[in-house]
LOPAKOL-759263 format. One line per 2 residues: number of its first residue (from 1); for each residue x, y, z of N, C-alpha, C, O. Coordinates in steps of 0.02 Angstrom, whole numbers. Last residue first. Layout:
N
NUM> X,Y,Z,X,Y,Z,X,Y,Z,X,Y,Z ~ ... .
END
This chain:
102
102> 1760,-1407,-854,1713,-1419,-799,1689,-1461,-877,1638,-1494,-879 ~ 1907,-1375,-819,1884,-1437,-848,1835,-1428,-792,1840,-1432,-731 .
100> 1987,-1261,-791,1936,-1291,-739,1960,-1357,-748,2002,-1390,-717 ~ 1983,-1241,-903,2070,-1237,-877,2040,-1264,-845,2054,-1323,-856 .
98> 1892,-1262,-990,1953,-1288,-1048,2008,-1275,-983,2067,-1290,-993 ~ 1808,-1173,-975,1768,-1220,-919,1888,-1249,-965,1936,-1233,-930 .
96> 1901,-1046,-971,1859,-1021,-928,1882,-1103,-912,1928,-1120,-876 ~ 1866,-994,-1131,1948,-1016,-1111,1942,-1049,-1016,1994,-1079,-1000 .
94> 1753,-1027,-1114,1771,-1066,-1179,1835,-1090,-1091,1845,-1132,-1047 ~ 1741,-884,-1076,1702,-935,-1033,1727,-989,-1043,1735,-1021,-991 .
92> 1855,-791,-1039,1795,-801,-1102,1770,-867,-1060,1798,-885,-1008 ~ 1938,-730,-937,1908,-681,-1002,1856,-692,-1016,1809,-652,-1017 .
90> 1993,-816,-799,1977,-808,-865,1915,-752,-876,1867,-738,-842 ~ 1996,-909,-656,2000,-828,-661,2025,-851,-749,2067,-894,-760 .
88> 1998,-1057,-586,2019,-1000,-629,2005,-956,-615,1995,-947,-555 ~ 1938,-1110,-398,1980,-1148,-453,1989,-1072,-495,1990,-1022,-458 .
86> 1872,-1049,-283,1898,-1022,-333,1954,-1057,-336,2004,-1052,-302 ~ 1815,-1124,-131,1882,-1106,-181,1837,-1055,-262,1778,-1040,-274 .
84> 1699,-1088,-1,1688,-1091,-83,1782,-1057,-84,1807,-1006,-60 ~ 1637,-1185,133,1708,-1155,121,1706,-1124,36,1719,-1177,6 .
82> 1529,-1172,270,1555,-1181,185,1627,-1165,178,1663,-1134,217 ~ 1415,-1243,392,1468,-1206,389,1515,-1212,298,1526,-1269,278 .
80> 1242,-1188,406,1265,-1218,373,1363,-1214,362,1378,-1176,316 ~ 1175,-1079,382,1191,-1068,461,1208,-1162,469,1194,-1196,518 .
78> 1167,-1005,234,1085,-1058,299,1096,-1081,380,1054,-1095,423 ~ 1331,-1007,258,1273,-1041,208,1190,-1045,209,1160,-1092,184 .
76> 1486,-969,288,1418,-982,321,1368,-1010,265,1399,-1045,225 ~ 1598,-922,254,1616,-942,270,1537,-1003,328,1539,-1046,373 .
74> 1684,-820,145,1599,-827,141,1619,-888,185,1666,-917,157 ~ 1789,-731,99,1756,-731,169,1729,-772,197,1734,-779,258 .
72> 1799,-782,-33,1856,-814,23,1837,-831,102,1845,-877,142 ~ 1739,-698,-105,1707,-760,-102,1751,-816,-27,1733,-864,7 .
70> 1804,-565,-77,1726,-586,-19,1693,-645,-52,1633,-655,-41 ~ 1919,-587,-140,1890,-561,-68,1857,-577,-54,1862,-615,-6 .
68> 1862,-612,-266,1886,-635,-240,1904,-667,-164,1905,-722,-138 ~ 1791,-483,-247,1755,-562,-314,1799,-582,-256,1778,-571,-199 .
66> 1921,-431,-274,1862,-387,-216,1826,-451,-236,1878,-484,-242 ~ 1991,-430,-395,2005,-462,-321,1942,-444,-279,1950,-482,-231 .
64> 1921,-386,-488,1918,-496,-505,1949,-482,-448,1946,-537,-420 ~ 1875,-252,-502,1873,-276,-460,1864,-377,-422,1834,-409,-378 .
62> 1914,-240,-646,1911,-230,-602,1914,-244,-523,1968,-244,-494 ~ 1802,-348,-742,1880,-360,-704,1937,-306,-690,1995,-313,-711 .
60> 1646,-399,-648,1712,-329,-683,1760,-354,-683,1777,-386,-634 ~ 1587,-526,-635,1614,-495,-639,1659,-435,-694,1688,-434,-748 .
58> 1521,-734,-660,1568,-658,-700,1532,-588,-652,1473,-587,-635 ~ 1539,-889,-588,1479,-811,-597,1535,-757,-650,1594,-771,-662 .
56> 1511,-1009,-589,1536,-985,-665,1493,-917,-623,1434,-903,-627 ~ 1517,-1182,-494,1459,-1126,-532,1545,-1099,-550,1601,-1124,-541 .
54> 1453,-1330,-418,1515,-1271,-418,1469,-1252,-474,1417,-1277,-496 ~ 1442,-1437,-359,1425,-1404,-301,1455,-1354,-334,1488,-1318,-297 .
52> 1349,-1554,-398,1416,-1555,-401,1462,-1502,-385,1522,-1514,-394 ~ 1223,-1524,-374,1193,-1551,-371,1309,-1575,-366,1326,-1615,-323 .
50> 1230,-1356,-425,1183,-1394,-365,1227,-1466,-329,1255,-1465,-275 ~ 1288,-1298,-550,1282,-1344,-540,1246,-1352,-448,1302,-1345,-423 .
48> 1274,-1144,-613,1290,-1189,-548,1249,-1225,-551,1189,-1213,-555 ~ 1305,-972,-699,1300,-1047,-718,1317,-1092,-612,1356,-1073,-568 .
46> 1317,-812,-670,1326,-889,-745,1283,-944,-714,1221,-943,-714 ~ 1267,-730,-606,1288,-803,-540,1270,-815,-640,1214,-824,-662 .
44> 1381,-569,-595,1305,-605,-591,1315,-696,-575,1360,-720,-540 ~ 1424,-401,-527,1411,-466,-511,1339,-536,-551,1279,-543,-537 .
42> 1468,-286,-542,1459,-303,-615,1426,-356,-611,1395,-377,-660 ~ 1562,-221,-477,1578,-266,-452,1534,-277,-548,1566,-274,-601 .
40> 1494,-85,-434,1537,-96,-462,1544,-142,-486,1535,-130,-545 ~ 1423,-87,-311,1387,-99,-388,1432,-68,-408,1421,-7,-403 .
38> 1507,-152,-200,1456,-197,-249,1418,-171,-340,1401,-200,-391 ~ 1563,-7,-142,1590,-41,-194,1529,-99,-241,1512,-90,-299 .
36> 1392,35,-127,1455,50,-153,1523,-2,-196,1528,-22,-254 ~ 1431,-20,-5,1359,-31,-69,1403,-7,-139,1434,-36,-183 .
34> 1552,-124,47,1514,-95,59,1476,-91,-15,1480,-130,-62 ~ 1667,-218,68,1659,-151,39,1615,-84,32,1628,-25,20 .
32> 1613,-336,169,1682,-312,159,1687,-221,100,1723,-175,119 ~ 1489,-301,157,1511,-315,198,1565,-302,200,1579,-253,235 .
30> 1447,-330,0,1384,-280,35,1479,-275,85,1526,-250,54 ~ 1535,-481,-5,1558,-388,-37,1494,-344,15,1512,-332,72 .
28> 1423,-567,55,1490,-553,91,1560,-467,63,1599,-428,91 ~ 1333,-537,14,1313,-504,79,1393,-516,53,1422,-466,32 .
26> 1326,-608,-144,1324,-513,-122,1331,-512,-53,1343,-452,-48 ~ 1360,-723,-68,1445,-688,-151,1404,-616,-103,1428,-584,-56 .
24> 1280,-772,-43,1290,-765,0,1344,-736,-34,1385,-727,11 ~ 1151,-730,-131,1162,-674,-63,1197,-716,-8,1177,-715,50 .
22> 1230,-871,-193,1214,-785,-243,1201,-747,-214,1223,-695,-238 ~ 1191,-943,-136,1252,-949,-165,1247,-853,-150,1257,-805,-113 .
20> 1051,-955,-112,1107,-944,-45,1165,-939,-63,1206,-930,-18 ~ 1007,-972,-256,1001,-915,-212,1021,-931,-165,977,-893,-142 .
18> 1061,-1111,-294,1078,-1069,-333,1067,-1008,-272,1118,-995,-239 ~ 1098,-1211,-136,1061,-1204,-191,1077,-1141,-194,1098,-1106,-147 .
16> 1184,-1351,-51,1193,-1249,-63,1166,-1261,-141,1189,-1296,-186 ~ 1210,-1493,26,1206,-1448,-37,1174,-1396,-18,1136,-1396,30 .
14> 1311,-1510,154,1260,-1525,108,1275,-1473,87,1315,-1428,100 ~ 1445,-1487,215,1405,-1543,237,1326,-1562,206,1291,-1610,223 .
12> 1516,-1389,74,1488,-1400,136,1443,-1526,120,1430,-1573,82 ~ 1634,-1283,-23,1612,-1350,15,1569,-1362,48,1585,-1320,90 .
10> 1568,-1266,-175,1581,-1243,-148,1597,-1324,-123,1592,-1379,-149 ~ 1693,-1201,-308,1653,-1265,-302,1650,-1247,-234,1699,-1220,-210 .
8> 1691,-1094,-466,1722,-1089,-400,1687,-1171,-372,1656,-1201,-416 ~ 1785,-973,-601,1716,-1040,-565,1743,-1059,-508,1802,-1050,-493 .
6> 1749,-837,-681,1768,-836,-563,1718,-953,-614,1665,-975,-635 ~ 1769,-706,-780,1722,-717,-771,1809,-773,-697,1867,-761,-681 .
4> 1757,-548,-828,1811,-609,-826,1773,-634,-762,1753,-603,-713 ~ 1758,-401,-957,1732,-449,-902,1789,-522,-870,1845,-537,-890 .
2> 1748,-217,-986,1788,-287,-984,1771,-342,-939,1769,-327,-879 ~ 1615,-143,-1071,1665,-138,-985,1676,-244,-1015,1647,-292,-1038 .
END
């Protein structure tokens, strides 16, 4: 199965940890697309830097737009207002890092 990698940045007044980001994205996917949609994504958090508030998520190529929509719909993590911005999408980690200079 072909994969895509999405680089994202979390904008928040407080620091947000890896588990909270993962849970927020999963919950957004479940809310928007249900369990069947979530099962199609093959979502995995590859990397997350809590101090710099950026990370990389892997998903299946067919569901990139679903994942992007779900990430954009996250507005709150642990009762803290947040915004998650997708910085770029690529088929390889190397190209993604080069594209968004992480």
